[in-house]
Backbone and ligand atoms as CSV (ligand in chain L), in Angstrom:
chain,resi,resn,atom,element,x,y,z
A,1,MET,N,N,79.216,89.067,82.033
A,1,MET,CA,C,78.552,89.798,82.974
A,1,MET,C,C,78.519,91.339,82.392
A,2,VAL,N,N,77.329,91.970,82.632
A,2,VAL,CA,C,77.194,93.306,82.005
A,2,VAL,C,C,78.070,94.362,82.859
A,3,TYR,N,N,78.796,95.089,82.082
A,3,TYR,CA,C,79.788,96.134,82.614
A,3,TYR,C,C,79.094,97.335,82.825
A,4,ASP,N,N,79.221,97.860,83.969
A,4,ASP,CA,C,78.647,99.205,84.402
A,4,ASP,C,C,79.687,100.147,84.315
A,5,ASP,N,N,79.655,100.944,83.185
A,5,ASP,CA,C,80.676,101.966,83.040
A,5,ASP,C,C,80.744,103.060,83.818
A,6,GLN,N,N,79.927,103.155,84.893
A,6,GLN,CA,C,79.888,104.268,85.978
A,6,GLN,C,C,80.599,103.782,87.262
A,7,ASN,N,N,81.077,102.564,87.167
A,7,ASN,CA,C,81.862,101.959,88.457
A,7,ASN,C,C,83.187,102.831,88.548
A,8,ILE,N,N,83.423,102.921,89.980
A,8,ILE,CA,C,84.479,103.679,90.473
A,8,ILE,C,C,85.902,103.571,89.604
A,9,PHE,N,N,86.234,102.431,89.271
A,9,PHE,CA,C,87.504,102.167,88.548
A,9,PHE,C,C,87.343,102.755,87.134
A,10,ALA,N,N,86.206,102.466,86.512
A,10,ALA,CA,C,85.970,103.100,85.114
A,10,ALA,C,C,86.074,104.602,85.154
A,11,ARG,N,N,85.575,105.233,86.195
A,11,ARG,CA,C,85.655,106.617,86.354
A,11,ARG,C,C,87.080,107.073,86.560
A,12,ILE,N,N,87.774,106.343,87.462
A,12,ILE,CA,C,89.329,106.697,87.591
A,12,ILE,C,C,89.948,106.427,86.271
A,13,LEU,N,N,89.588,105.508,85.517
A,13,LEU,CA,C,90.277,105.374,84.087
A,13,LEU,C,C,90.061,106.468,83.354
A,14,ARG,N,N,88.919,107.056,83.400
A,14,ARG,CA,C,88.528,108.195,82.522
A,14,ARG,C,C,89.012,109.370,83.025
A,15,GLY,N,N,89.633,109.449,84.161
A,15,GLY,CA,C,90.079,110.661,84.843
A,15,GLY,C,C,88.996,111.492,85.564
A,16,GLU,N,N,87.959,110.942,85.751
A,16,GLU,CA,C,86.866,111.603,86.322
A,16,GLU,C,C,86.952,111.617,87.955
A,17,LEU,N,N,87.699,110.675,88.390
A,17,LEU,CA,C,87.852,110.556,89.938
A,17,LEU,C,C,89.570,110.529,90.145
A,18,PRO,N,N,89.936,110.933,91.141
A,18,PRO,CA,C,91.495,110.921,91.292
A,18,PRO,C,C,91.950,109.604,91.879
A,19,ALA,N,N,93.124,109.267,91.595
A,19,ALA,CA,C,93.854,108.132,92.162
A,19,ALA,C,C,95.285,108.403,92.396
A,20,ILE,N,N,95.876,107.683,93.171
A,20,ILE,CA,C,97.467,107.719,93.473
A,20,ILE,C,C,97.853,106.746,92.678
A,21,LYS,N,N,98.405,107.093,91.473
A,21,LYS,CA,C,98.984,106.026,90.505
A,21,LYS,C,C,100.371,105.777,90.765
A,22,VAL,N,N,100.809,104.520,90.413
A,22,VAL,CA,C,102.074,104.124,90.632
A,22,VAL,C,C,102.615,103.631,89.017
A,23,TYR,N,N,101.627,103.240,88.216
A,23,TYR,CA,C,102.073,102.797,87.006
A,23,TYR,C,C,100.942,102.740,85.961
A,24,GLU,N,N,101.251,103.252,84.740
A,24,GLU,CA,C,100.209,103.272,83.688
A,24,GLU,C,C,100.814,103.147,82.373
A,25,ASP,N,N,100.234,102.387,81.743
A,25,ASP,CA,C,100.648,102.152,80.134
A,25,ASP,C,C,99.117,102.107,79.448
A,26,ASP,N,N,99.237,101.795,77.936
A,26,ASP,CA,C,97.938,101.878,77.191
A,26,ASP,C,C,97.033,100.665,77.666
A,27,GLN,N,N,97.493,99.703,78.374
A,27,GLN,CA,C,96.668,98.553,78.658
A,27,GLN,C,C,96.252,98.438,80.191
A,28,VAL,N,N,97.117,99.002,81.035
A,28,VAL,CA,C,96.980,98.741,82.480
A,28,VAL,C,C,97.099,99.888,83.378
A,29,LEU,N,N,96.511,99.921,84.516
A,29,LEU,CA,C,96.862,101.013,85.453
A,29,LEU,C,C,96.991,100.382,86.751
A,30,ALA,N,N,98.025,100.977,87.557
A,30,ALA,CA,C,98.237,100.561,88.971
A,30,ALA,C,C,98.224,101.635,89.867
A,31,PHE,N,N,97.436,101.557,90.898
A,31,PHE,CA,C,97.246,102.620,91.892
A,31,PHE,C,C,96.989,102.111,93.127
A,32,MET,N,N,97.095,103.092,94.354
A,32,MET,CA,C,96.990,102.635,95.494
A,32,MET,C,C,95.602,102.465,96.172
A,33,ASP,N,N,95.349,101.415,96.854
A,33,ASP,CA,C,93.942,101.372,97.356
A,33,ASP,C,C,93.739,102.394,98.473
A,34,ILE,N,N,92.571,102.922,98.395
A,34,ILE,CA,C,92.119,104.045,99.401
A,34,ILE,C,C,91.928,103.503,100.670
A,35,MET,N,N,91.599,102.255,100.812
A,35,MET,CA,C,91.204,101.720,102.110
A,35,MET,C,C,92.250,100.546,102.389
A,36,PRO,N,N,93.485,100.760,102.427
A,36,PRO,CA,C,94.445,99.523,102.419
A,36,PRO,C,C,94.231,98.599,103.452
A,37,GLN,N,N,94.433,97.443,103.302
A,37,GLN,CA,C,94.550,96.379,104.147
A,37,GLN,C,C,95.796,96.103,104.882
A,38,ALA,N,N,96.777,96.890,104.373
A,38,ALA,CA,C,98.269,96.781,104.753
A,38,ALA,C,C,98.952,97.966,104.074
A,39,GLU,N,N,99.969,98.526,104.711
A,39,GLU,CA,C,100.836,99.511,104.009
A,39,GLU,C,C,101.238,99.039,102.588
A,40,GLY,N,N,101.074,99.826,101.623
A,40,GLY,CA,C,101.618,99.509,100.215
A,40,GLY,C,C,100.452,98.849,99.456
A,41,HIS,N,N,99.286,98.485,99.965
A,41,HIS,CA,C,98.179,97.900,99.215
A,41,HIS,C,C,97.845,98.543,97.895
A,42,THR,N,N,98.224,97.839,96.810
A,42,THR,CA,C,98.078,98.350,95.514
A,42,THR,C,C,97.147,97.550,94.575
A,43,LEU,N,N,96.396,98.246,93.783
A,43,LEU,CA,C,95.496,97.617,92.798
A,43,LEU,C,C,96.064,97.741,91.386
A,44,VAL,N,N,95.798,96.513,90.668
A,44,VAL,CA,C,96.253,96.573,89.150
A,44,VAL,C,C,95.101,96.321,88.541
A,45,ILE,N,N,94.800,97.181,87.397
A,45,ILE,CA,C,93.593,96.849,86.662
A,45,ILE,C,C,93.758,96.932,85.094
A,46,PRO,N,N,93.217,96.127,84.357
A,46,PRO,CA,C,93.421,96.136,82.984
A,46,PRO,C,C,92.384,97.293,82.592
A,47,LYS,N,N,92.683,97.975,81.492
A,47,LYS,CA,C,92.038,99.059,81.022
A,47,LYS,C,C,90.617,98.670,80.269
A,48,THR,N,N,90.664,97.464,79.775
A,48,THR,CA,C,89.586,96.943,78.980
A,48,THR,C,C,88.373,96.675,80.047
A,49,PRO,N,N,87.178,96.953,79.583
A,49,PRO,CA,C,86.109,96.699,80.466
A,49,PRO,C,C,85.696,95.254,80.666
A,50,ALA,N,N,85.897,94.825,81.939
A,50,ALA,CA,C,85.577,93.410,82.290
A,50,ALA,C,C,85.089,93.424,83.904
A,51,VAL,N,N,84.172,92.798,84.087
A,51,VAL,CA,C,83.675,92.711,85.474
A,51,VAL,C,C,84.524,91.818,86.325
A,52,THR,N,N,84.669,90.626,86.013
A,52,THR,CA,C,85.410,89.707,86.574
A,52,THR,C,C,86.575,89.151,85.832
A,53,LEU,N,N,87.379,88.208,86.575
A,53,LEU,CA,C,88.491,87.580,85.724
A,53,LEU,C,C,88.004,86.788,84.704
A,54,LEU,N,N,86.673,86.177,84.832
A,54,LEU,CA,C,86.127,85.454,83.876
A,54,LEU,C,C,85.652,86.191,82.640
A,55,ASP,N,N,85.559,87.319,82.884
A,55,ASP,CA,C,85.117,88.284,81.679
A,55,ASP,C,C,86.160,88.845,80.875
A,56,LEU,N,N,87.595,88.611,81.528
A,56,LEU,CA,C,88.668,89.291,80.917
A,56,LEU,C,C,89.286,88.384,79.609
A,57,ALA,N,N,89.571,88.864,78.599
A,57,ALA,CA,C,90.187,88.140,77.526
A,57,ALA,C,C,91.579,87.660,77.969
A,58,PRO,N,N,91.751,86.154,77.748
A,58,PRO,CA,C,93.150,85.711,78.094
A,58,PRO,C,C,94.307,86.480,77.908
A,59,GLU,N,N,94.413,87.188,76.788
A,59,GLU,CA,C,95.497,87.975,76.307
A,59,GLU,C,C,95.718,89.207,77.431
A,60,ALA,N,N,94.502,89.863,77.675
A,60,ALA,CA,C,94.594,90.868,78.612
A,60,ALA,C,C,94.858,90.570,80.083
A,61,ALA,N,N,94.439,89.317,80.360
A,61,ALA,CA,C,94.672,88.671,81.676
A,61,ALA,C,C,96.158,88.366,81.843
A,62,ALA,N,N,96.760,87.899,80.752
A,62,ALA,CA,C,98.249,87.568,80.680
A,62,ALA,C,C,99.251,88.840,80.751
A,63,TYR,N,N,98.652,89.895,80.099
A,63,TYR,CA,C,99.390,91.004,80.092
A,63,TYR,C,C,99.475,91.725,81.504
A,64,THR,N,N,98.109,91.839,82.015
A,64,THR,CA,C,97.937,92.333,83.387
A,64,THR,C,C,98.664,91.611,84.289
A,65,ILE,N,N,98.855,90.255,84.359
A,65,ILE,CA,C,99.662,89.514,85.308
A,65,ILE,C,C,101.199,89.888,85.209
A,66,GLN,N,N,101.529,90.131,84.080
A,66,GLN,CA,C,103.055,90.637,83.838
A,66,GLN,C,C,103.103,91.849,84.698
A,67,ILE,N,N,102.195,92.843,84.773
A,67,ILE,CA,C,102.318,94.110,85.341
A,67,ILE,C,C,102.332,93.785,86.832
A,68,VAL,N,N,101.417,92.832,87.113
A,68,VAL,CA,C,101.128,92.610,88.566
A,68,VAL,C,C,102.449,92.122,89.207
A,69,GLN,N,N,103.177,91.346,88.510
A,69,GLN,CA,C,104.516,90.720,88.912
A,69,GLN,C,C,105.535,91.856,89.008
A,70,LYS,N,N,105.483,92.819,88.010
A,70,LYS,CA,C,106.463,93.969,88.173
A,70,LYS,C,C,106.156,94.933,89.284
A,71,VAL,N,N,104.935,95.205,89.466
A,71,VAL,CA,C,104.545,96.049,90.678
A,71,VAL,C,C,104.764,95.292,91.884
A,72,ALA,N,N,104.605,94.113,92.013
A,72,ALA,CA,C,105.036,93.276,93.120
A,72,ALA,C,C,106.422,93.384,93.601
A,73,GLN,N,N,107.204,93.185,92.421
A,73,GLN,CA,C,108.748,93.525,92.588
A,73,GLN,C,C,109.125,94.822,93.279
A,74,ALA,N,N,108.405,95.830,92.754
A,74,ALA,CA,C,108.670,97.158,93.191
A,74,ALA,C,C,108.268,97.332,94.681
A,75,ILE,N,N,107.147,96.832,94.821
A,75,ILE,CA,C,106.592,96.829,96.420
A,75,ILE,C,C,107.558,96.276,97.148
A,76,GLU,N,N,107.958,95.031,96.776
A,76,GLU,CA,C,109.105,94.434,97.798
A,76,GLU,C,C,110.312,95.136,97.976
A,77,THR,N,N,110.852,95.846,96.803
A,77,THR,CA,C,112.035,96.574,96.989
A,77,THR,C,C,111.810,97.876,97.765
A,78,ALA,N,N,110.759,98.559,97.295
A,78,ALA,CA,C,110.435,99.863,97.909
A,78,ALA,C,C,110.168,99.750,99.467
A,79,LEU,N,N,109.197,98.869,99.929
A,79,LEU,CA,C,108.832,98.814,101.201
A,79,LEU,C,C,109.398,97.673,102.063
A,80,GLY,N,N,110.342,96.832,101.460
A,80,GLY,CA,C,110.934,95.869,102.192
A,80,GLY,C,C,109.922,94.629,102.497
A,81,ALA,N,N,108.920,94.580,101.716
A,81,ALA,CA,C,108.072,93.623,102.034
A,81,ALA,C,C,108.597,92.198,102.011
A,82,GLN,N,N,108.219,91.378,103.004
A,82,GLN,CA,C,108.682,90.161,103.040
A,82,GLN,C,C,107.898,89.070,102.364
A,83,GLY,N,N,106.529,89.515,102.155
A,83,GLY,CA,C,105.654,88.551,101.337
A,83,GLY,C,C,104.537,89.488,100.903
A,84,ILE,N,N,103.891,89.059,99.797
A,84,ILE,CA,C,102.820,89.655,99.262
A,84,ILE,C,C,101.604,88.754,99.062
A,85,VAL,N,N,100.567,89.264,99.424
A,85,VAL,CA,C,99.253,88.518,99.242
A,85,VAL,C,C,98.772,89.002,97.704
A,86,LEU,N,N,98.601,88.110,96.814
A,86,LEU,CA,C,97.927,88.535,95.657
A,86,LEU,C,C,96.321,87.967,95.666
A,87,MET,N,N,95.478,88.997,95.845
A,87,MET,CA,C,94.088,88.627,95.852
A,87,MET,C,C,93.196,89.111,94.653
A,88,GLN,N,N,92.356,88.220,94.189
A,88,GLN,CA,C,91.591,88.712,93.148
A,88,GLN,C,C,90.146,88.045,93.366
A,89,LEU,N,N,89.262,89.108,93.634
A,89,LEU,CA,C,87.835,88.617,93.929
A,89,LEU,C,C,86.875,88.659,92.789
A,90,SER,N,N,86.425,87.676,92.234
A,90,SER,CA,C,85.535,87.630,91.114
A,90,SER,C,C,84.213,87.363,91.539
A,91,GLY,N,N,83.258,88.350,91.563
A,91,GLY,CA,C,81.917,88.221,91.771
A,91,GLY,C,C,81.596,88.816,93.232
A,92,ALA,N,N,80.351,89.410,93.496
A,92,ALA,CA,C,79.951,89.894,94.805
A,92,ALA,C,C,79.880,88.714,95.614
A,93,SER,N,N,79.423,87.540,95.347
A,93,SER,CA,C,79.610,86.586,96.216
A,93,SER,C,C,80.819,86.246,96.917
A,94,ALA,N,N,81.878,86.584,96.069
A,94,ALA,CA,C,83.219,86.310,96.740
A,94,ALA,C,C,83.618,87.533,97.477
A,95,GLY,N,N,82.891,88.588,97.447
A,95,GLY,CA,C,83.275,89.894,98.311
A,95,GLY,C,C,83.705,91.035,97.404
A,96,GLN,N,N,83.688,90.825,95.970
A,96,GLN,CA,C,84.021,91.906,95.026
A,96,GLN,C,C,83.166,93.131,95.309
A,97,THR,N,N,83.620,94.218,95.500
A,97,THR,CA,C,82.813,95.421,95.829
A,97,THR,C,C,82.992,96.590,94.558
A,98,VAL,N,N,83.853,96.356,93.729
A,98,VAL,CA,C,83.952,97.189,92.700
A,98,VAL,C,C,83.943,96.478,91.280
A,99,PRO,N,N,82.814,96.669,90.531
A,99,PRO,CA,C,82.692,95.782,89.349
A,99,PRO,C,C,83.683,96.005,88.139
A,100,HIS,N,N,84.830,96.144,88.349
A,100,HIS,CA,C,85.853,96.190,87.277
A,100,HIS,C,C,87.031,95.248,87.762
A,101,VAL,N,N,87.318,94.442,86.956
A,101,VAL,CA,C,88.315,93.431,87.324
A,101,VAL,C,C,89.571,94.010,87.870
A,102,HIS,N,N,90.154,93.426,89.056
A,102,HIS,CA,C,91.268,94.153,89.587
A,102,HIS,C,C,92.117,93.096,90.430
A,103,PHE,N,N,93.366,93.215,90.585
A,103,PHE,CA,C,94.360,92.471,91.284
A,103,PHE,C,C,94.697,93.229,92.535
A,104,HIS,N,N,94.553,92.694,93.552
A,104,HIS,CA,C,95.261,93.324,94.989
A,104,HIS,C,C,96.442,92.928,95.222
A,105,LEU,N,N,97.446,93.673,95.399
A,105,LEU,CA,C,98.757,93.367,95.891
A,105,LEU,C,C,98.891,93.852,97.276
A,106,ILE,N,N,98.812,92.950,98.303
A,106,ILE,CA,C,98.912,93.263,99.773
A,106,ILE,C,C,100.110,92.669,100.246
A,107,PRO,N,N,100.860,93.722,100.766
A,107,PRO,CA,C,102.244,93.355,101.482
A,107,PRO,C,C,101.932,92.919,102.905
A,108,SER,N,N,101.569,91.760,103.039
A,108,SER,CA,C,101.157,91.287,104.415
A,108,SER,C,C,101.030,89.696,104.376
A,109,SER,N,N,100.646,89.134,105.411
A,109,SER,CA,C,100.397,87.746,105.536
A,109,SER,C,C,98.879,87.503,105.437
A,110,VAL,N,N,98.585,86.396,104.957
A,110,VAL,CA,C,96.936,86.077,104.914
A,110,VAL,C,C,96.572,85.879,106.356
A,111,HIS,N,N,97.361,85.678,107.299
A,111,HIS,CA,C,96.910,85.583,108.812
A,111,HIS,C,C,96.578,86.971,109.403
A,112,GLU,N,N,97.172,87.966,108.663
A,112,GLU,CA,C,97.236,89.235,109.329
A,112,GLU,C,C,96.337,90.275,108.508
A,113,LEU,N,N,95.621,89.872,107.505
A,113,LEU,CA,C,94.690,90.749,106.725
A,113,LEU,C,C,93.856,91.495,107.522
A,114,GLY,N,N,93.675,92.761,107.121
A,114,GLY,CA,C,92.802,93.610,108.109
A,114,GLY,C,C,91.393,93.387,107.279
A,115,LYS,N,N,90.438,94.161,107.830
A,115,LYS,CA,C,89.117,94.002,107.253
A,115,LYS,C,C,89.068,94.603,105.795
A,116,HIS,N,N,88.251,93.898,104.990
A,116,HIS,CA,C,88.168,94.422,103.506
A,116,HIS,C,C,87.567,95.611,103.239
A,117,ALA,N,N,88.208,96.516,102.676
A,117,ALA,CA,C,87.617,97.766,102.087
A,117,ALA,C,C,86.659,98.584,103.224
A,118,VAL,N,N,87.033,98.767,104.442
A,118,VAL,CA,C,86.355,99.388,105.372
A,118,VAL,C,C,86.829,100.725,105.858
A,119,GLN,N,N,88.076,100.875,105.987
A,119,GLN,CA,C,88.673,101.976,106.683
A,119,GLN,C,C,89.547,102.859,105.879
A,120,MET,N,N,89.249,104.055,105.587
A,120,MET,CA,C,90.085,104.950,104.776
A,120,MET,C,C,91.594,105.064,105.437
A,121,GLY,N,N,92.456,104.968,104.531
A,121,GLY,CA,C,93.967,105.076,104.914
A,121,GLY,C,C,94.165,106.405,105.056
A,122,ASP,N,N,95.430,106.619,105.609
A,122,ASP,CA,C,96.008,108.100,105.661
A,122,ASP,C,C,96.626,108.443,104.232
A,123,GLN,N,N,95.910,109.322,103.520
A,123,GLN,CA,C,96.281,109.632,102.053
A,123,GLN,C,C,97.665,110.108,101.869
A,124,ASP,N,N,98.085,110.959,102.823
A,124,ASP,CA,C,99.533,111.405,102.790
A,124,ASP,C,C,100.476,110.316,102.845
A,125,LYS,N,N,100.250,109.540,103.801
A,125,LYS,CA,C,101.116,108.274,103.964
A,125,LYS,C,C,101.180,107.422,102.580
A,126,ILE,N,N,100.024,107.160,102.059
A,126,ILE,CA,C,99.778,106.389,101.033
A,126,ILE,C,C,100.526,107.151,99.900
A,127,LYS,N,N,100.417,108.341,99.740
A,127,LYS,CA,C,101.022,109.190,98.667
A,127,LYS,C,C,102.623,108.880,98.696
A,128,ALA,N,N,103.036,108.848,99.988
A,128,ALA,CA,C,104.530,108.720,100.159
A,128,ALA,C,C,104.955,107.447,99.720
A,129,GLN,N,N,104.106,106.329,100.063
A,129,GLN,CA,C,104.438,104.890,99.659
A,129,GLN,C,C,104.404,104.778,98.182
A,130,ALA,N,N,103.480,105.433,97.536
A,130,ALA,CA,C,103.364,105.285,96.157
A,130,ALA,C,C,104.705,105.863,95.445
A,131,GLU,N,N,105.152,106.987,95.996
A,131,GLU,CA,C,106.374,107.657,95.396
A,131,GLU,C,C,107.637,106.607,95.533
A,132,GLN,N,N,107.540,105.894,96.693
A,132,GLN,CA,C,108.743,104.889,96.792
A,132,GLN,C,C,108.600,103.764,95.749
A,133,ILE,N,N,107.282,103.396,95.550
A,133,ILE,CA,C,106.995,102.216,94.648
A,133,ILE,C,C,107.401,102.736,93.199
A,134,LYS,N,N,107.079,103.975,92.938
A,134,LYS,CA,C,107.220,104.532,91.562
A,134,LYS,C,C,108.720,104.554,91.277
A,135,SER,N,N,109.519,104.838,92.249
A,135,SER,CA,C,110.979,104.975,92.148
A,135,SER,C,C,111.718,103.527,92.029
A,136,ALA,N,N,111.157,102.503,92.682
A,136,ALA,CA,C,111.538,101.183,92.510
A,136,ALA,C,C,111.167,100.632,91.199
A,137,LEU,N,N,109.960,101.010,90.633
A,137,LEU,CA,C,109.527,100.708,89.309
A,137,LEU,C,C,110.484,101.185,88.392
A,138,GLU,N,N,110.995,102.353,88.443
A,138,GLU,CA,C,111.784,103.142,87.438
A,138,GLU,C,C,113.137,102.453,87.384
A,139,ALA,N,N,113.454,101.826,88.492
A,139,ALA,CA,C,114.753,101.248,88.690
A,139,ALA,C,C,114.810,99.732,88.207
A,140,LEU,N,N,113.636,99.179,87.896
A,140,LEU,CA,C,113.521,97.884,87.376
A,140,LEU,C,C,114.056,97.675,85.984
L,1,LIG,P1,P,87.037,94.311,95.923
L,1,LIG,O1,O,86.105,94.213,96.945
L,1,LIG,O2,O,86.128,94.836,94.647
L,1,LIG,O3,O,87.907,93.148,95.526
L,1,LIG,O4,O,88.168,95.613,96.021
L,1,LIG,C1,C,87.827,96.916,95.786
L,1,LIG,C2,C,88.894,97.807,96.459
L,1,LIG,O5,O,88.964,99.014,95.889
L,1,LIG,C3,C,88.881,97.674,97.829
L,1,LIG,O6,O,90.170,97.322,98.494
L,1,LIG,C4,C,88.668,99.253,98.273
L,1,LIG,O7,O,89.436,99.686,99.344
L,1,LIG,C5,C,89.123,99.820,96.947
L,1,LIG,N1,N,88.416,101.078,96.616
L,1,LIG,C6,C,87.162,101.304,96.794
L,1,LIG,N2,N,86.873,102.592,96.223
L,1,LIG,C7,C,88.091,103.131,95.919
L,1,LIG,C8,C,88.442,104.418,95.256
L,1,LIG,O8,O,87.785,105.324,95.058
L,1,LIG,N3,N,89.829,104.616,95.106
L,1,LIG,C9,C,90.726,103.614,95.354
L,1,LIG,N4,N,91.876,103.875,95.117
L,1,LIG,N5,N,90.506,102.372,95.803
L,1,LIG,C10,C,89.067,102.149,96.062
């Protein structure tokens, strides 16, 4: 699928738009979702340009999942999450709204998920949660 380098996450990766980051290395970025479906909703993205999971090189997918696991552990520790929904929407038909592949980590139950990407979260509260997750990541 053709990659649009003006998509929101590409702009976040280039530092053109702000994000509340919890983890970054040379291949992956993890940051808080701006319209969380639950407290602690975090997104993990590979830095390589790919629209959907199917466009992502297997090596990049494998590395990204390692970081997804690490961030999930930190969310569990930091926020006392009892369970985490891992969601990955590939394609607009599946409901994908930002065309850069990403993994949602949502500390919630599938039965309690809120509406997808519709309501802005309290950014101060989200920043505080990010600090907790960052501390837990540093302790891993
Ligand atoms: P998708 O629908 O593509 O699976 O998920 C995109 C996610 O990105 C949604 O959960 C939405 O709330 C989030 N999102 C959209 N725009 C922004 C933004 O500018 N910053 C951040 N941090 N998240 C965003």
